Phi, psi and omega in degrees: 000323180293337176298314179297320177302318181288322189277330192294323181306328176301313180291327184285305189265339181265300188280333190252303196253334187240293186292317179303307176300324176299315180303321184283315192259343187230332182285330180237170179261003184233092183301322181294315178297319182293320177297320178296317179296318179297317178295321179295323177298317177296323180295312181298314179299319181298320180295315180296317179298317181298320183288318189267338185302311179298324179295312180295324178297317178294319177299321181296321178301323182275333177279339177086282185293138179260331188300320179300323178294315180299322181296317180299313182288333176296319179298315179299314182298315183296316180297313182294321178297317180299324182286349176296343176301336183281357186277062179285160176307133182088359179292167179295121177296322181297321179297314180293320176301319180297318178296317180294320179298312180296320179296317180297317180297312181297319181296315183290321178295323176298321180295321178304312183288324178294313182296326181290348175280341189298313182301332180278334187261337189235136179291159179299326182290328187259353190295325179295317179294316181296317182296315180291323177296317178298318179296319177297320176298322177300314179296324177297315177298316177298322181292321179299315178295319180296318178298317179299319179295313184293318185277328190245337189242327186271113178260155175291132178301333181281313186258338184079003183258152176281178179299335179276000180079022180239163175292146178302146176300154177063014178067028181297138184255111179298331182296330179256013176074014182296331180293333177269320182295332182293343180296334177295299177301323180297316178295326179296315180296316180301314182298315181299315184291313191268356171276346182299319179302324177297317180292323187275327192239342181274126180293135178257159174293148179293151179294133183257271182267158173292164188305309183298315179295323179294321179296314180296316180293320180295317179295322180289339184271348184301309182296323178297318180296316179296322177293318179297324182296331180297331180277344180258075194295323181295317179294320178298318180296319178297316182295323177293317178300315180294322179305324183275310183290331178292332174303312179296319179296313179300317180298320180293320180291319183287323191255344186300315181292317181291330177296315179294318181299319181289321184285317185257353183067035182294142175278174176303322181297314182291318177299319180297316179295320176301318178295322178297317179301313181296321181289327177298311180287335177294320178298317177297316180300317180292323179297316179292317183297325178300322178288317179296320180301317181291324184274321189240353176100160184293322183300317180300316180298316182295318180296316178298317181296319179296322176300319179291322178294323176299313180297319181293316181295319178299319178296319181296312184287345178271000186253134172237188184292341181225023179197166169215168185053048176057034176091355177295332176240097176290145182231134180293145179281337182305133186257150168268176180282154176100184181287153179049055194284330185272154176302325180296322178295321178295321177296319179300320180294322178299317176295325179297330178298322177295321177297314181300320181291335193246335188284343172284305180301324182297329179270319181294318181283336170296319178295318179290327174301314181294318181297324178287346188260355184230162177267164184299317186284353179242008187297320183298309183292325181282329173287336170295318176292327175299316176296322176300318180295333178275347185233345187305318179241019182298333177294341182293320180292309180291325178294321177299317176300313183298313183295314182291319179295315180294323183286324186255342186073012183240111176293334179296317177293325176297316178295329181297334180296338180294333179300324182299315182294319180294319182293312182296317179298318178301313183295320179292318180294327180304325182264017178256136182284164175286149178294142179220158180233147176215127180056037177077005182238139178296133175255157182231000000 
């Protein structure tokens, strides 16, 4: 559980709510180009993750121990996050994209090895509760870092003051983006400190084969695993469904914050508060989902969550600066005082609440579904394929956004493409059975 607590701030303050929107709206002078570049970075990282995750998972099964792998990728992640401080306005877009790509790859590979430990450590009855609780703890950790940024570090570009009416700590200058750039080093420090309990106290599998032998055996097992998966039709159907709906979820997480920043011109402070709101309801969503998962199963939680994400995405793409629901409800542009001053911004936040309630459970209960479907000795290779299913076509969602946005000049039409992935994934999962076991072996 502490692994999720350590890892989540990167996704919260760097990719979603603070650094990503800064990259789009303040680091460059061309928001459309910047949104396309940000999406392209996610696409490149997704392709690399999709190709290598099953291979690394199979190697992990033969090497036994997972912690050494997590340690290697932690070093890469920490270094790249620290270097995000160099992303000043006017910096090389290619340099920042390279850092984000490497960080994303290291973060996702660490998750593969951490998740593959779950079937050995957690009983089948408790895995749904543990997975959702861990995800909720992650959101809590992310929210704490986000609150610290908004209250203490992020200053208004106009006044230079934080939400508390004080100068940012450490003399950070909002005009040069230091309030957003600091999220990289801050996330690196957080990750280093709070990943230590996993290394110190969580039991690891004993070391099996030496590195070279594990690599050879893992590579040789890939084709066997894929062939075996064809006979486990229920599991295969779930992985295909997840491959598609996770594309939509990933796209929404990567692009939702930058979409709002570009449309409403939100500052780091406003994006941060929006993120805090989403994380508060995300913790509640995971707490509720953990109970539903235990009583009704992982599939039920995922279907409910996907329905809510569909409604939220439709609401977001139907909203402009002076309307919502595709103009059926016109909204005055005149603003009141304070944050999120226009009616359209308030409507956007309402749709965001649905996202907050559902994007944690849809991922946590997908993870528990997978954990219930595999055996301990095959967890590494199948969680590698699980990561593949979440990334194999993940570039399709961000690529669709990039192509449509670049072709039309409308980020709203680009965001609308995410609906396709959510709808198709929902329909495929609807026809997928719940995981079951017989004689200690997963049945399909």
